[in-house]
C-alpha positions, 0 to 999 in steps of 0.5 A: 500500500502506498504511503500517504502524506496528506489527507488530500492525497489519501481521500481519492484512494479512500473513495477508490477503496469504496468503489462499489455502491453496496460498500458505501451503503453499508458504511452509511448504515454504520455511520448513521448508527454511530451518530444515533448511538452518540445522540442517544447516549448524550440525551439519555445520559447513558454514557456506556452506550458510547462503547457501542459506537465503534462496534456499530460503525466497524461492523458494517464497514468491515462487512462491506470490505471483507464481503463486498469490496474484498479489500483490506479496510484502510482504517488498519493503516490510516485509522484517523484519516479513514475515520475523517474520510468516512464522515466526509463521504457520509455527509457528501452523500447526505447532501447529494454531493458524493458523485463528483468526488467519486468521479474525480477519484476515478470511481465509475458511478451511476446517478446516485453515487 
């Protein structure tokens, strides 16, 4: 694996590692659960629920990589950049702006990204 020196150079690699729509969908499910668990823990004051955040996120992400994409999760080598990239990908998807980013990274997409 190439060694990345900046998030800007890592970002296109991250998107290429998530080239299949099903992979991205599983990531979106996991990230949504992470956010929901965080809100629940904060609003309820049940702080132990915060321990469920990595389980919720990584379960779906790793399922996607090992079963769908058939690659090694970038988080194993770049944990912080992968976390930041996951949230960037998620919010770009939520706002309908992921398609152009995927295209710039060389990922072939349909209309939805």
